[in-house]
N, C-alpha and C positions, 0 to 999 in steps of 0.2 A: 158440794160446794158450788154447784152451778157451772163447773168447768166441763167442756166437752170431753168425752171419753177418747183417750189416745189409743188408736188401734194399731199403732206402729209395733212391729215385731211381735205379733200375736203368734203363739205356738199351739199346735194341736196337742191335746191331752189324751192320755190313754183311755179315759172315760168316754170319749166321743164314740169309741168302738165298743168297749166292754158294756156300756149301758144298753147297747142295742142287741147284745148277744143273748141267745136263748139256747137251752140244752135239748131242744127237740127239733124235729123236722118241720119244714115249712111247705106243706103240700100246696100246689098252685095249679091254675088252669092255663096260664100263659107263661112262656119262657122268654127271657131276655139275656143278652150277653154283651159285655164290653171287652174289647181287645186292644191292648197297647202294643203297637208294633215295635220291631227291632230284631236284632239277631235272636234274642229270646223274647217270645211273645207272652205277655202276662194277660190272663183272662179272668173275668169275674162273671159268674153265672147266677141267675136268680129268677124269681117269678114276681107276681104282683104283690106278694107279701114281704119279700126281702131277698137277701143274698144267701145262697145255699152252698156255694162252693167257689174256690179260687184255685188257680194253678198257673204253671208256666211250661212252655215247650219251645223247642227250636224248629219244630216241624209244622208247617201250615196245614198238613193233612190232619193233624190232631184238632186244629181249630175247625176245619171243615166237618170233621166227624161230630163235634159237639153241635155245630149249626144244624146238621141233618138229624141227629139223634133227638134233639129237643125242639126242632122246628122253631128255633129261637130268632126273634127279632134281634139283630146284631149290629152294633156300631163298632167299626174298626178305625183306628188311627190311620189316616191316609199317608202319613210320613213316618219314617224316612223313605221307605220303599213302597211305591204305589202299585207295582206290577201285579203281585198276587192278590192283594186286597181288592184291586179293581176287577180282576177276573172273578173273584167271589161275589162281588157286587153285581156283576152282569149275569152270573149263574143263578143267584138266589135273590128273588124279589124282596125278601125281608132283610137283606144285608145293606147297610149304609156305610159310607165313608165320612169321616169327620175331619174338618179343617178348623183349627183354632184361628179365629179372625176377630181382632178387636173391632167392636161396633158400638159406638156410643149413641147411635141414633135410634136403635130398636129398644123398645121397652123390655122385651124378653131377652134373657141371656143367650139363648140359642134358637135356631130355626131350621126347619127342614126345607130343602130346596123345592120351589114351586114351579120355576120355569123349566122347560123341557131340557135345557142344557144342564140344569142343576138337579135333575131327578136322581135319587139315590145318594144325595149328599146332605151333610149336616154342617152348618156353620155355627160355631160356638165362640163367644167371647170367653177366653180361657179363665180369667180371674173372676168374672161375674158368675160364670157357671159353677166354679168351685165354691164360691160364696153361697150360691143357692143350694147346692148339694149339702154343704155343711149345715146350713140352716135347717134343711129337711131332716138331717141326722139328729141335730140337737133337739128337734121337736118330737123325735121318736116316730117319724112317719113310716118307717119300715124297720124290719128286724134282720139280724144276721145269725145264721145257724151254721157257720163255717166250722168244720171239725177243728178241735183244739190244736192239733199239730200244724195246721195250716194258718191258724189265726195269728200266731206270733209273728211270722214274717209279714203278714198282711198289715198288722198294726205297726210294725217297724217302718214300713214305707210311709204311713201316715205321719208318724212322729218326726220325720225329717222335714215336714212342711213348716215354713215361717211366712207370716204375712208382714211384708215390709213396705215402707213408704219410699217412693223414688220419684224423680222428675221425669215427665214424658218429653217428647220432642219439642213441645211448645213451652216447656219450662213450668208445667203445671204438676201439682202433686197427684199421684195416683198410688193405689195400693195393689201390690202383686204378691202372688203366692210363689215362693221359691223353695226348692229342696236344698237342705244343707249338704247333702251328699250326692244328689242326682238320682238317688234310688227311691223313686216315687211312682214306679210303674203301676202298682196296684191302685194308687190314687186315681190315675187317669183312666185305667180300666173301669174303675167304679163310676167315674164321671160318664163314661160311654154307656155303661149298663143302666145308669139312672136316666139318661136321656132316652135310651131305648124303651125303658119301662114307661116313661112319661108319654112316649109316642103310642105305645101299644095298649095302655090300660087307662080307661076313663075317657069318655067322649068329651067331657067338658075341657079337659086339659088338651086333648088332641085339637080341638077347635081353637084353643087359646094360642097354641104354638104354630098353627098352620097359616 
């Protein structure tokens, strides 16, 4: 009818994940991991082909074990507790800390720190980066081979997402992704994994975001 599409209150559907799932292993050459911090740390592990495993732990030693086992380029949520993530960043050159920071000036949704004081940091516009990740998923640009028993809770975190319209501090409309329950940890761990993969795989994209 020529009317603009109303993207208010868009919900994530099950098929966003299941359409990417494959019943076989995804062998790869480079490994990447995203970690959502908190009392329980949720992690997403994969390679250049896609996501191969997910999990959660209360112990940072488990995260460090995965980093060293896979020599994984890893992005960790810098908040709420910066102490141990920052120690891991200083200990391992392939570990980065991510801060969600709204930035309407940059063309890209996220960027890696280039100044000396920002080395080892990633700055991501939260909603634009989630938009970009979901677009990548909808296009089938990577696969998921997470074991079945882990896939259900992983999908559940995604299904809590809603894209809603709200007014910003200037009274302008903006669209944000919110969780109906607050249980969206695997979503953010996936965001961090995806940014790590973008950083580590493909020279064209590395130049694009640097």
